[in-house]
OpenMM code with the backbone's topology and positions (N, CA, C; nanometers):
from openmm import Vec3, app, unit

residues = "MET ASP VAL GLY VAL ILE LEU LEU LEU VAL GLY ALA VAL LEU ALA ALA SER ILE VAL VAL ALA LEU GLY ALA SER ARG THR GLY ILE PRO SER LEU VAL ALA PHE LEU ALA LEU GLY MET LEU LEU GLY SER GLU GLY PRO GLY GLY ILE GLU PHE ASP ASP ALA GLU LEU ALA ARG THR VAL GLY VAL VAL GLY LEU ALA ALA ILE LEU TYR GLU GLY GLY LEU SER THR SER TRP ARG ARG LEU ARG GLN ILE ALA VAL PRO ALA ALA LEU LEU SER THR VAL GLY VAL VAL VAL THR SER ALA VAL THR GLY VAL ALA ALA TYR ALA LEU PHE ASP LEU THR TRP LEU GLU SER LEU LEU LEU GLY ALA VAL VAL ALA SER THR ASP ALA ALA ALA VAL PHE ALA THR LEU ARG ALA THR GLY LEU ARG ARG ARG LEU ALA ARG THR LEU GLU ALA GLU SER GLY GLY ASN ASP PRO MET ALA ILE ALA LEU THR ILE GLY LEU ILE ALA TRP ILE GLU LYS".split()
positions = [
    Vec3(-1.8256, -3.4285, -5.9946),
    Vec3(-1.6973, -3.2947, -5.8595),
    Vec3(-1.7329, -3.2694, -5.7840),
    Vec3(-1.7105, -3.2175, -5.7201),
    Vec3(-1.8389, -3.2123, -5.5984),
    Vec3(-1.8989, -3.0484, -5.5883),
    Vec3(-2.0296, -2.9974, -5.5206),
    Vec3(-2.0797, -2.9035, -5.5658),
    Vec3(-2.0621, -2.8024, -5.4847),
    Vec3(-1.9039, -2.7581, -5.4235),
    Vec3(-1.8672, -2.6405, -5.3517),
    Vec3(-1.7704, -2.6138, -5.4872),
    Vec3(-1.7207, -2.7571, -5.4851),
    Vec3(-1.6163, -2.6945, -5.6472),
    Vec3(-1.7022, -2.6444, -5.7630),
    Vec3(-1.7945, -2.6921, -5.7993),
    Vec3(-1.8892, -2.6499, -5.8689),
    Vec3(-1.9056, -2.4900, -5.8818),
    Vec3(-1.9682, -2.4268, -5.7541),
    Vec3(-1.9994, -2.2778, -5.7729),
    Vec3(-1.8430, -2.2286, -5.7453),
    Vec3(-1.7526, -2.2943, -5.7612),
    Vec3(-1.6361, -2.1581, -5.6769),
    Vec3(-1.5565, -2.1637, -5.8584),
    Vec3(-1.6264, -2.2757, -5.9367),
    Vec3(-1.5469, -2.2069, -6.0427),
    Vec3(-1.6312, -2.1725, -6.1261),
    Vec3(-1.7724, -2.1250, -6.0862),
    Vec3(-1.8619, -2.0710, -6.1670),
    Vec3(-1.8821, -1.9547, -6.1638),
    Vec3(-1.8321, -1.9235, -5.9718),
    Vec3(-1.8167, -1.7705, -5.9033),
    Vec3(-1.6720, -1.7122, -5.9539),
    Vec3(-1.6574, -1.8179, -6.0764),
    Vec3(-1.4336, -1.7502, -6.0787),
    Vec3(-1.4792, -1.7145, -6.2230),
    Vec3(-1.6080, -1.7605, -6.2591),
    Vec3(-1.6071, -1.7202, -6.4551),
    Vec3(-1.6889, -1.6195, -6.4370),
    Vec3(-1.8291, -1.6226, -6.3452),
    Vec3(-1.8398, -1.4858, -6.3044),
    Vec3(-1.7764, -1.3715, -6.2777),
    Vec3(-1.6618, -1.3345, -6.2028),
    Vec3(-1.5607, -1.2734, -6.1547),
    Vec3(-1.5717, -1.2515, -6.2763),
    Vec3(-1.4504, -1.3412, -6.3854),
    Vec3(-1.3600, -1.3383, -6.5349),
    Vec3(-1.4828, -1.2150, -6.6048),
    Vec3(-1.6117, -1.3241, -6.5701),
    Vec3(-1.6739, -1.1912, -6.7348),
    Vec3(-1.6609, -1.0678, -6.6404),
    Vec3(-1.7070, -1.0164, -6.5142),
    Vec3(-1.7400, -0.8793, -6.5222),
    Vec3(-1.5745, -0.8122, -6.5686),
    Vec3(-1.5053, -0.8642, -6.5195),
    Vec3(-1.4037, -0.8087, -6.5308),
    Vec3(-1.3629, -0.8039, -6.6806),
    Vec3(-1.3611, -0.9022, -6.7382),
    Vec3(-1.3696, -0.8592, -6.8691),
    Vec3(-1.4329, -0.7635, -7.0030),
    Vec3(-1.5553, -0.7339, -6.9084),
    Vec3(-1.6489, -0.6796, -6.9580),
    Vec3(-1.6844, -0.4965, -6.9086),
    Vec3(-1.6057, -0.5323, -6.8142),
    Vec3(-1.5436, -0.3857, -6.7368),
    Vec3(-1.4135, -0.3228, -6.8573),
    Vec3(-1.3458, -0.4388, -6.8676),
    Vec3(-1.2288, -0.3843, -6.9457),
    Vec3(-1.2082, -0.3448, -7.0790),
    Vec3(-1.3919, -0.4126, -7.1460),
    Vec3(-1.4331, -0.4113, -7.2986),
    Vec3(-1.4418, -0.2962, -7.2967),
    Vec3(-1.5651, -0.2405, -7.1909),
    Vec3(-1.6315, -0.1446, -7.1577),
    Vec3(-1.5169, 0.0266, -7.1391),
    Vec3(-1.3516, 0.0055, -7.1589),
    Vec3(-1.2628, 0.0918, -7.1021),
    Vec3(-1.2057, 0.1406, -7.2184),
    Vec3(-1.1640, 0.0242, -7.3221),
    Vec3(-1.1820, -0.0087, -7.4519),
    Vec3(-1.2301, -0.0063, -7.5698),
    Vec3(-1.3605, 0.0315, -7.4734),
    Vec3(-1.4239, 0.0518, -7.6863),
    Vec3(-1.4298, -0.1410, -7.7542),
    Vec3(-1.4246, -0.1769, -7.7050),
    Vec3(-1.4237, -0.3631, -7.8032),
    Vec3(-1.6305, -0.3943, -7.7465),
    Vec3(-1.5942, -0.4110, -7.8371),
    Vec3(-1.7537, -0.4833, -7.8204),
    Vec3(-1.7606, -0.5910, -7.6481),
    Vec3(-1.8749, -0.6068, -7.5982),
    Vec3(-1.8418, -0.7056, -7.4545),
    Vec3(-1.8278, -0.8521, -7.5558),
    Vec3(-1.9556, -0.8396, -7.6567),
    Vec3(-1.9820, -1.0054, -7.7523),
    Vec3(-1.8454, -0.9993, -7.7747),
    Vec3(-1.7322, -0.9345, -7.8349),
    Vec3(-1.6822, -1.0057, -7.8402),
    Vec3(-1.5223, -1.0458, -7.7623),
    Vec3(-1.5643, -0.9546, -7.6693),
    Vec3(-1.4303, -0.9791, -7.5087),
    Vec3(-1.4853, -1.1742, -7.4669),
    Vec3(-1.6630, -1.1310, -7.4199),
    Vec3(-1.7157, -1.2363, -7.3999),
    Vec3(-1.6439, -1.4167, -7.5504),
    Vec3(-1.6232, -1.3631, -7.6145),
    Vec3(-1.6199, -1.4959, -7.7082),
    Vec3(-1.4385, -1.5386, -7.7228),
    Vec3(-1.4095, -1.4332, -7.6633),
    Vec3(-1.2156, -1.4504, -7.5892),
    Vec3(-1.2214, -1.5253, -7.4540),
    Vec3(-1.2552, -1.5084, -7.3541),
    Vec3(-1.3071, -1.5180, -7.2889),
    Vec3(-1.3182, -1.6938, -7.2779),
    Vec3(-1.4746, -1.6769, -7.3483),
    Vec3(-1.5246, -1.8175, -7.4090),
    Vec3(-1.4249, -1.9039, -7.4303),
    Vec3(-1.2830, -1.8855, -7.5548),
    Vec3(-1.1711, -1.9886, -7.5726),
    Vec3(-1.1303, -1.9448, -7.4916),
    Vec3(-1.0556, -1.9008, -7.4357),
    Vec3(-0.9744, -1.9159, -7.3466),
    Vec3(-0.9644, -2.0382, -7.2301),
    Vec3(-1.1088, -2.0154, -7.2115),
    Vec3(-1.2042, -2.0772, -7.1120),
    Vec3(-1.1829, -2.2549, -7.1897),
    Vec3(-1.2066, -2.2400, -7.2568),
    Vec3(-1.2419, -2.3870, -7.3424),
    Vec3(-1.1215, -2.5015, -7.3620),
    Vec3(-1.1512, -2.5957, -7.4354),
    Vec3(-1.1043, -2.7437, -7.4143),
    Vec3(-1.0073, -2.7048, -7.5210),
    Vec3(-0.9696, -2.5908, -7.5784),
    Vec3(-0.8187, -2.5897, -7.7097),
    Vec3(-0.7341, -2.4610, -7.6043),
    Vec3(-0.7880, -2.3851, -7.5161),
    Vec3(-0.7349, -2.2616, -7.4438),
    Vec3(-0.6595, -2.3285, -7.3000),
    Vec3(-0.6266, -2.2297, -7.2341),
    Vec3(-0.5940, -2.2683, -7.1472),
    Vec3(-0.6197, -2.2810, -7.0394),
    Vec3(-0.7440, -2.2058, -7.0713),
    Vec3(-0.8254, -2.3142, -6.9389),
    Vec3(-0.9019, -2.4431, -6.9263),
    Vec3(-0.8839, -2.5255, -7.0499),
    Vec3(-0.9167, -2.6748, -7.0485),
    Vec3(-1.0331, -2.7541, -7.0322),
    Vec3(-1.1113, -2.6223, -6.9918),
    Vec3(-1.2799, -2.7467, -6.9670),
    Vec3(-1.3282, -2.7291, -7.1299),
    Vec3(-1.3373, -2.9081, -7.0855),
    Vec3(-1.3644, -2.9963, -7.1660),
    Vec3(-1.5502, -2.9215, -7.2156),
    Vec3(-1.6160, -2.9319, -7.2517),
    Vec3(-1.7073, -2.8706, -7.3156),
    Vec3(-1.7632, -2.9893, -7.4350),
    Vec3(-1.7876, -3.1447, -7.3941),
    Vec3(-1.8759, -3.2525, -7.5087),
    Vec3(-1.9958, -3.3176, -7.4408),
    Vec3(-2.0430, -3.2231, -7.3841),
    Vec3(-2.2026, -3.3103, -7.3195),
    Vec3(-2.3126, -3.1813, -7.3889),
    Vec3(-2.3686, -3.2739, -7.4800),
    Vec3(-2.4558, -3.1741, -7.6151),
    Vec3(-2.5905, -3.1751, -7.5278),
    Vec3(-2.6225, -3.1601, -7.4282),
    Vec3(-2.7130, -3.1676, -7.3442),
    Vec3(-2.6923, -3.0344, -7.2963),
    Vec3(-2.6499, -3.0831, -7.1976),
    Vec3(-2.5683, -2.8947, -7.1125),
    Vec3(-2.5464, -2.8170, -7.1977),
    Vec3(-2.4503, -2.8277, -7.3091),
    Vec3(-2.4383, -2.7157, -7.4031),
    Vec3(-2.6101, -2.6115, -7.4296),
    Vec3(-2.7023, -2.7890, -7.4576),
    Vec3(-2.8246, -2.7068, -7.5127),
    Vec3(-2.8462, -2.6193, -7.4342),
    Vec3(-2.8788, -2.6530, -7.3125),
    Vec3(-2.9040, -2.6113, -7.1647),
    Vec3(-2.8816, -2.4839, -7.1379),
    Vec3(-2.7039, -2.4467, -7.1286),
    Vec3(-2.6828, -2.3245, -7.0840),
    Vec3(-2.6465, -2.2383, -7.2866),
    Vec3(-2.6955, -2.3039, -7.4167),
    Vec3(-2.7312, -2.2101, -7.4769),
    Vec3(-2.8880, -2.1059, -7.4977),
    Vec3(-2.9852, -2.2075, -7.4258),
    Vec3(-3.1537, -2.1903, -7.4304),
    Vec3(-3.1334, -2.0799, -7.3312),
    Vec3(-3.0305, -2.0584, -7.2322),
    Vec3(-3.0477, -1.9587, -7.0869),
    Vec3(-3.0165, -1.8637, -7.1514),
    Vec3(-2.8096, -1.8839, -7.2051),
    Vec3(-2.8604, -1.7351, -7.2766),
    Vec3(-2.9212, -1.6646, -7.3823),
    Vec3(-2.9286, -1.7782, -7.4283),
    Vec3(-3.1048, -1.6854, -7.5201),
    Vec3(-3.1448, -1.6458, -7.5010),
    Vec3(-3.2489, -1.6842, -7.3551),
    Vec3(-3.3339, -1.6190, -7.2966),
    Vec3(-3.2476, -1.4668, -7.2255),
    Vec3(-3.1594, -1.5082, -7.1611),
    Vec3(-3.0735, -1.3615, -7.1268),
    Vec3(-3.0543, -1.2480, -7.1858),
    Vec3(-3.0475, -1.3059, -7.3147),
    Vec3(-3.0283, -1.1748, -7.4056),
    Vec3(-3.1480, -1.1755, -7.4910),
    Vec3(-3.2087, -1.2347, -7.5236),
    Vec3(-3.3817, -1.1702, -7.5295),
    Vec3(-3.4575, -1.0338, -7.4382),
    Vec3(-3.4523, -1.1390, -7.3295),
    Vec3(-3.4642, -1.0761, -7.2033),
    Vec3(-3.4272, -0.9281, -7.1815),
    Vec3(-3.2964, -0.8772, -7.1912),
    Vec3(-3.2249, -0.7608, -7.1685),
    Vec3(-3.2532, -0.6892, -7.3608),
    Vec3(-3.2656, -0.7693, -7.4352),
    Vec3(-3.3371, -0.6682, -7.4950),
    Vec3(-3.4522, -0.6144, -7.5577),
    Vec3(-3.5636, -0.6575, -7.4816),
    Vec3(-3.6670, -0.6625, -7.4366),
    Vec3(-3.6772, -0.5850, -7.3248),
    Vec3(-3.6253, -0.5338, -7.2787),
    Vec3(-3.6631, -0.4097, -7.1063),
    Vec3(-3.5666, -0.3613, -7.2121),
    Vec3(-3.4628, -0.3310, -7.3122),
    Vec3(-3.4133, -0.1602, -7.3757),
    Vec3(-3.4474, -0.1557, -7.4737),
    Vec3(-3.5971, -0.2210, -7.5220),
    Vec3(-3.6955, -0.1391, -7.6299),
    Vec3(-3.8239, -0.1356, -7.5709),
    Vec3(-3.8381, -0.0290, -7.5937),
    Vec3(-3.9981, 0.0108, -7.5440),
    Vec3(-4.1168, 0.0368, -7.6571),
    Vec3(-4.2372, 0.0099, -7.6309),
    Vec3(-4.3036, -0.0042, -7.6687),
    Vec3(-4.3717, 0.1028, -7.7891),
    Vec3(-4.3391, 0.2087, -7.7791),
    Vec3(-4.3875, 0.3715, -7.8113),
    Vec3(-4.2572, 0.3707, -7.9154),
    Vec3(-4.1581, 0.3647, -7.9299),
    Vec3(-4.0752, 0.3253, -7.9938),
    Vec3(-4.1117, 0.2405, -8.1147),
    Vec3(-4.1088, 0.1166, -8.0081),
    Vec3(-4.1203, -0.0292, -8.1468),
    Vec3(-4.2540, 0.0388, -8.1911),
    Vec3(-4.3472, 0.0284, -8.2460),
    Vec3(-4.5183, 0.0787, -8.3312),
    Vec3(-4.4501, 0.1988, -8.3888),
    Vec3(-4.3182, 0.3046, -8.4252),
    Vec3(-4.2969, 0.3775, -8.4918),
    Vec3(-4.2501, 0.2960, -8.5989),
    Vec3(-4.2016, 0.1793, -8.5837),
    Vec3(-4.0991, 0.0953, -8.6771),
    Vec3(-4.1520, -0.0146, -8.6783),
    Vec3(-4.2340, -0.0077, -8.6965),
    Vec3(-4.3409, -0.1829, -8.6733),
    Vec3(-4.2820, -0.2628, -8.7941),
    Vec3(-4.3817, -0.1827, -8.9237),
    Vec3(-4.3516, -0.2085, -9.0494),
    Vec3(-4.1933, -0.2500, -9.1457),
    Vec3(-4.1129, -0.1279, -9.1486),
    Vec3(-4.0022, -0.1409, -9.1704),
    Vec3(-3.9609, -0.3045, -9.1497),
    Vec3(-3.9885, -0.2550, -8.9817),
    Vec3(-3.8752, -0.3895, -8.9210),
    Vec3(-3.9606, -0.5739, -8.9339),
    Vec3(-4.0831, -0.5409, -8.9561),
    Vec3(-4.1206, -0.6673, -8.9946),
    Vec3(-4.1003, -0.7094, -9.1606),
    Vec3(-4.0791, -0.6039, -9.2241),
    Vec3(-4.0728, -0.6482, -9.3854),
    Vec3(-3.8895, -0.6162, -9.3605),
    Vec3(-3.8280, -0.6176, -9.2922),
    Vec3(-3.7040, -0.6816, -9.3046),
    Vec3(-3.6703, -0.7639, -9.2274),
    Vec3(-3.7596, -0.8508, -9.1346),
    Vec3(-3.7297, -0.9630, -9.0204),
    Vec3(-3.8278, -1.0779, -9.1428),
    Vec3(-3.9286, -1.1184, -9.2463),
    Vec3(-3.9802, -1.1247, -9.2711),
    Vec3(-3.9006, -1.1388, -9.4718),
    Vec3(-3.9625, -1.1273, -9.4693),
    Vec3(-3.8974, -1.0897, -9.6481),
    Vec3(-3.7428, -1.0779, -9.6569),
    Vec3(-3.7260, -0.9480, -9.5269),
    Vec3(-3.5646, -0.9803, -9.6122),
    Vec3(-3.4569, -1.0988, -9.5894),
    Vec3(-3.5429, -1.1876, -9.5118),
    Vec3(-3.4614, -1.3111, -9.4811),
    Vec3(-3.4563, -1.4012, -9.4686),
    Vec3(-3.6144, -1.4205, -9.6273),
    Vec3(-3.6408, -1.4903, -9.7463),
    Vec3(-3.4970, -1.4393, -9.8566),
    Vec3(-3.5125, -1.3471, -9.8389),
    Vec3(-3.4429, -1.2737, -9.9581),
    Vec3(-3.2944, -1.3318, -9.9539),
    Vec3(-3.3025, -1.3189, -9.8336),
    Vec3(-3.1320, -1.3799, -9.7955),
    Vec3(-3.0393, -1.5108, -9.7809),
    Vec3(-3.1774, -1.5950, -9.7201),
    Vec3(-3.1423, -1.7263, -9.7872),
    Vec3(-3.1511, -1.7757, -9.9222),
    Vec3(-3.2030, -1.6555, -9.9903),
    Vec3(-3.2321, -1.7253, -10.0749),
    Vec3(-3.0791, -1.7383, -10.1714),
    Vec3(-3.0031, -1.5763, -10.1292),
    Vec3(-2.9273, -1.4941, -10.2534),
    Vec3(-2.7570, -1.5744, -10.1827),
    Vec3(-2.7690, -1.6532, -10.0396),
    Vec3(-2.7129, -1.6875, -9.9601),
    Vec3(-2.7077, -1.8211, -9.9894),
    Vec3(-2.8219, -1.9342, -10.0641),
    Vec3(-2.8323, -2.0041, -10.1241),
    Vec3(-2.7771, -2.0625, -10.2542),
    Vec3(-2.7982, -1.9204, -10.3261),
    Vec3(-2.7564, -1.9047, -10.4259),
    Vec3(-2.5823, -1.9219, -10.4612),
    Vec3(-2.5330, -1.8372, -10.4044),
    Vec3(-2.3926, -1.8595, -10.3461),
    Vec3(-2.3523, -2.0210, -10.3108),
    Vec3(-2.3898, -2.0479, -10.2287),
    Vec3(-2.3938, -2.1750, -10.1764),
    Vec3(-2.3713, -2.3178, -10.2646),
    Vec3(-2.4261, -2.2861, -10.3879),
    Vec3(-2.4833, -2.3700, -10.4766),
    Vec3(-2.3783, -2.3513, -10.5921),
    Vec3(-2.3263, -2.2598, -10.5637),
    Vec3(-2.2027, -2.1914, -10.6817),
    Vec3(-2.0602, -2.1982, -10.6358),
    Vec3(-2.0575, -2.2454, -10.4792),
    Vec3(-1.9391, -2.2052, -10.4466),
    Vec3(-1.9437, -2.3761, -10.4085),
    Vec3(-1.9740, -2.4097, -10.3345),
    Vec3(-2.0112, -2.5721, -10.2583),
    Vec3(-1.9847, -2.6283, -10.3221),
    Vec3(-1.9942, -2.7832, -10.2938),
    Vec3(-2.0499, -2.8906, -10.4419),
    Vec3(-2.2047, -2.9384, -10.2825),
    Vec3(-2.2888, -2.8757, -10.2549),
    Vec3(-2.4094, -2.8955, -10.2173),
    Vec3(-2.5417, -2.9134, -10.3487),
    Vec3(-2.6404, -2.9469, -10.2864),
    Vec3(-2.7662, -2.9566, -10.3855),
    Vec3(-2.8428, -2.8260, -10.3498),
    Vec3(-2.9228, -2.7965, -10.4266),
    Vec3(-2.9995, -2.6652, -10.4105),
    Vec3(-3.0874, -2.7080, -10.3109),
    Vec3(-3.1506, -2.8256, -10.2296),
    Vec3(-3.1762, -2.7854, -10.1307),
    Vec3(-3.0983, -2.8179, -9.9701),
    Vec3(-2.9491, -2.8500, -10.0036),
    Vec3(-2.8530, -2.7527, -9.9213),
    Vec3(-2.8222, -2.7175, -9.9302),
    Vec3(-2.8388, -2.6341, -10.0333),
    Vec3(-2.7540, -2.4783, -10.0264),
    Vec3(-2.8265, -2.3878, -9.9763),
    Vec3(-2.9872, -2.4034, -9.9783),
    Vec3(-3.1138, -2.2987, -9.9348),
    Vec3(-3.1098, -2.3064, -9.8097),
    Vec3(-2.9928, -2.4983, -9.7396),
    Vec3(-3.0541, -2.4972, -9.6064),
    Vec3(-2.9511, -2.3549, -9.5239),
    Vec3(-2.8709, -2.4012, -9.6228),
    Vec3(-2.6744, -2.3009, -9.5148),
    Vec3(-2.7569, -2.1187, -9.5235),
    Vec3(-2.7933, -2.1329, -9.6746),
    Vec3(-2.8470, -1.9559, -9.6514),
    Vec3(-2.9312, -1.9143, -9.5438),
    Vec3(-3.0529, -2.0020, -9.5092),
    Vec3(-3.1789, -1.9986, -9.3937),
    Vec3(-3.0523, -1.9905, -9.2982),
    Vec3(-2.9915, -2.1204, -9.2837),
    Vec3(-2.9035, -2.1246, -9.1360),
    Vec3(-2.8637, -1.9749, -9.0858),
    Vec3(-2.7904, -1.9189, -9.1822),
    Vec3(-2.7286, -1.8098, -9.1447),
    Vec3(-2.7780, -1.6771, -9.1741),
    Vec3(-2.8799, -1.6876, -9.2182),
    Vec3(-2.9631, -1.5368, -9.2621),
    Vec3(-3.0230, -1.4394, -9.0666),
    Vec3(-3.0108, -1.5294, -9.0448),
    Vec3(-3.0875, -1.4599, -8.9179),
    Vec3(-2.9505, -1.4148, -8.8157),
    Vec3(-3.0341, -1.2268, -8.7955),
    Vec3(-2.8737, -1.1512, -8.7127),
    Vec3(-2.9543, -1.2056, -8.6153),
    Vec3(-2.7475, -1.2250, -8.5121),
    Vec3(-2.7470, -1.1924, -8.4034),
    Vec3(-2.8100, -1.0889, -8.3027),
    Vec3(-2.9161, -1.1070, -8.3038),
    Vec3(-3.0404, -1.0031, -8.2008),
    Vec3(-2.8356, -0.9457, -8.0821),
    Vec3(-2.7718, -1.0130, -8.0012),
    Vec3(-2.6941, -0.9389, -7.9501),
    Vec3(-2.5798, -0.8882, -8.0290),
    Vec3(-2.5362, -0.9433, -8.0676),
    Vec3(-2.4201, -0.8727, -8.1971),
    Vec3(-2.5019, -0.7318, -8.2129),
    Vec3(-2.6265, -0.7218, -8.2777),
    Vec3(-2.6570, -0.5694, -8.3218),
    Vec3(-2.7402, -0.4907, -8.2152),
    Vec3(-2.7610, -0.5643, -8.1064),
    Vec3(-2.7676, -0.4115, -8.0056),
    Vec3(-2.6626, -0.3370, -7.9507),
    Vec3(-2.5271, -0.4750, -7.9112),
    Vec3(-2.4383, -0.4560, -7.8791),
    Vec3(-2.3302, -0.3886, -7.9977),
    Vec3(-2.3176, -0.3729, -8.1674),
    Vec3(-2.3139, -0.3025, -8.1864),
    Vec3(-2.3570, -0.2222, -8.2297),
    Vec3(-2.5025, -0.1451, -8.2068),
    Vec3(-2.5588, -0.0587, -8.1970),
    Vec3(-2.5539, 0.1028, -8.0955),
    Vec3(-2.4618, -0.0215, -7.9965),
    Vec3(-2.4641, 0.1264, -7.8384),
    Vec3(-2.3710, 0.1547, -7.8884),
    Vec3(-2.2911, 0.0982, -7.9774),
    Vec3(-2.1367, 0.1433, -7.9797),
    Vec3(-2.1349, 0.2808, -8.1382),
    Vec3(-2.2152, 0.2614, -8.2200),
    Vec3(-2.2696, 0.3751, -8.3009),
    Vec3(-2.3116, 0.5177, -8.3060),
    Vec3(-2.2771, 0.6204, -8.3845),
    Vec3(-2.3711, 0.6746, -8.4532),
    Vec3(-2.4654, 0.6984, -8.5286),
    Vec3(-2.5821, 0.5853, -8.5241),
    Vec3(-2.6369, 0.5672, -8.6627),
    Vec3(-2.7339, 0.5854, -8.6595),
    Vec3(-2.8617, 0.6695, -8.7419),
    Vec3(-3.0044, 0.7764, -8.7235),
    Vec3(-3.0633, 0.6765, -8.6236),
    Vec3(-3.1407, 0.7396, -8.5090),
    Vec3(-3.2109, 0.6950, -8.4335),
    Vec3(-3.2992, 0.6153, -8.4972),
    Vec3(-3.3918, 0.6749, -8.5588),
    Vec3(-3.4783, 0.5849, -8.6664),
    Vec3(-3.4504, 0.4403, -8.7374),
    Vec3(-3.3474, 0.4510, -8.8080),
    Vec3(-3.2390, 0.3261, -8.8465),
    Vec3(-3.2010, 0.2386, -8.7352),
    Vec3(-3.1580, 0.2975, -8.6266),
    Vec3(-3.0971, 0.1896, -8.5579),
    Vec3(-3.2421, 0.1304, -8.4612),
    Vec3(-3.3186, 0.2127, -8.4654),
    Vec3(-3.4305, 0.1194, -8.3761),
    Vec3(-3.5137, -0.0143, -8.4568),
    Vec3(-3.4786, 0.0285, -8.6363),
    Vec3(-3.5683, -0.0438, -8.6876),
    Vec3(-3.4523, -0.1808, -8.6724),
    Vec3(-3.3225, -0.1279, -8.7113),
    Vec3(-3.2682, -0.2826, -8.7404),
    Vec3(-3.2385, -0.3411, -8.5809),
    Vec3(-3.2597, -0.2800, -8.4801),
    Vec3(-3.2747, -0.3136, -8.3004),
    Vec3(-3.4068, -0.4202, -8.3233),
    Vec3(-3.5263, -0.3740, -8.4089),
    Vec3(-3.6640, -0.4807, -8.3515),
    Vec3(-3.6345, -0.5652, -8.4959),
    Vec3(-3.5740, -0.5445, -8.5571),
    Vec3(-3.5406, -0.6633, -8.7424),
    Vec3(-3.4451, -0.7706, -8.6675),
    Vec3(-3.4058, -0.7604, -8.5444),
    Vec3(-3.2614, -0.8511, -8.5243),
    Vec3(-3.3818, -0.9520, -8.4217),
    Vec3(-3.4285, -0.8825, -8.3719),
    Vec3(-3.5139, -0.9472, -8.1825),
    Vec3(-3.6213, -1.0115, -8.2996),
    Vec3(-3.6540, -1.0092, -8.4461),
    Vec3(-3.7786, -1.0711, -8.5132),
    Vec3(-3.7885, -1.1163, -8.5964),
    Vec3(-3.6077, -1.1508, -8.6360),
    Vec3(-3.5883, -1.2581, -8.7935),
    Vec3(-3.5757, -1.3822, -8.7547),
    Vec3(-3.5486, -1.4376, -8.5609),
    Vec3(-3.5297, -1.6110, -8.5593),
    Vec3(-3.6081, -1.6317, -8.5781),
    Vec3(-3.7912, -1.6085, -8.5394),
    Vec3(-3.8712, -1.6987, -8.6258),
    Vec3(-3.8706, -1.7492, -8.7775),
    Vec3(-3.8800, -1.6472, -8.7919),
    Vec3(-3.8366, -1.6816, -9.0087),
    Vec3(-3.7202, -1.7598, -9.0429),
    Vec3(-3.6622, -1.7572, -8.9300),
    Vec3(-3.5144, -1.8465, -8.9873),
    Vec3(-3.5454, -2.0000, -8.9055),
    Vec3(-3.5781, -1.9948, -8.8396),
    Vec3(-3.6505, -2.1131, -8.7774),
    Vec3(-3.7145, -2.1763, -8.8620),
    Vec3(-3.8631, -2.0895, -8.8694),
    Vec3(-3.9252, -2.2197, -8.9638),
    Vec3(-3.8722, -2.2320, -9.0919),
    Vec3(-3.8109, -2.1970, -9.1108),
    Vec3(-3.7774, -2.1684, -9.2557),
    Vec3(-3.6655, -2.2972, -9.2820),
    Vec3(-3.5231, -2.2657, -9.1524),
    Vec3(-3.4788, -2.3948, -9.1625),
    Vec3(-3.5450, -2.5339, -9.0700),
    Vec3(-3.6070, -2.4936, -9.0335),
    Vec3(-3.7803, -2.6629, -8.9933),
    Vec3(-3.7950, -2.7256, -9.1811),
    Vec3(-3.8538, -2.6381, -9.1957),
    Vec3(-3.9151, -2.6393, -9.2845),
    Vec3(-3.8142, -2.7595, -9.4489),
    Vec3(-3.7015, -2.6408, -9.4318),
    Vec3(-3.6150, -2.7084, -9.5236),
    Vec3(-3.6050, -2.8413, -9.4611),
    Vec3(-3.4957, -2.9010, -9.3752),
    Vec3(-3.4548, -3.0319, -9.2927),
    Vec3(-3.5813, -3.1113, -9.3300),
    Vec3(-3.7007, -3.0869, -9.2734),
    Vec3(-3.7917, -3.1673, -9.3007),
    Vec3(-3.8259, -3.1591, -9.4741),
    Vec3(-3.8134, -3.1321, -9.5863),
    Vec3(-3.8108, -3.1559, -9.6801),
    Vec3(-3.6974, -3.2435, -9.7449),
    Vec3(-3.5769, -3.1797, -9.7390),
    Vec3(-3.4706, -3.2878, -9.7053),
    Vec3(-3.5135, -3.4047, -9.6726),
    Vec3(-3.5499, -3.4615, -9.5645),
    Vec3(-3.5742, -3.6029, -9.5014),
    Vec3(-3.6461, -3.6632, -9.5910),
    Vec3(-3.7473, -3.5790, -9.6639),
    Vec3(-3.8026, -3.6880, -9.6928),
    Vec3(-3.7502, -3.7970, -9.8396),
] * unit.nanometer
topology = app.Topology()
chain = topology.addChain("A")
for resn in residues:
    res = topology.addResidue(resn, chain)
    for name in ("N", "CA", "C"):
        topology.addAtom(name, app.Element.getBySymbol(name[0]), res)
């Protein structure tokens, strides 16, 4: 495909994203939900028909998107506010992820035909909350400021723990 056509398509998707974000903010719909809907419309099963079967490209786009989300979250969080809630946020993002992984693993073992290790792996994969979803949700809620800051810091810090659990369990299963 010609570079000019690719740039035109990327520009059209970015323009559609701006329109979707404006529409979401005016209607009260979380922008994350609106972007997911746009992605589904543009994808292979939607009217956009964009085939996205290149795993390496999908990984690259995902990493760039994650970097943008974490960058935005870091910009909107001040160190002074973070110090006040560092201990509860750290406990939630470490012990909380382990407990959530274990509870989800027990439920997966009971509900599905999985081994204990496979069930715990499933628990580790789903234990981490999505920072973008939490940030977007907290902006639209009236939670107490300290609680909102604690949840914001926890959602930004729980990924390393979930990644460590996931990688550890995969290595254990592969033995």
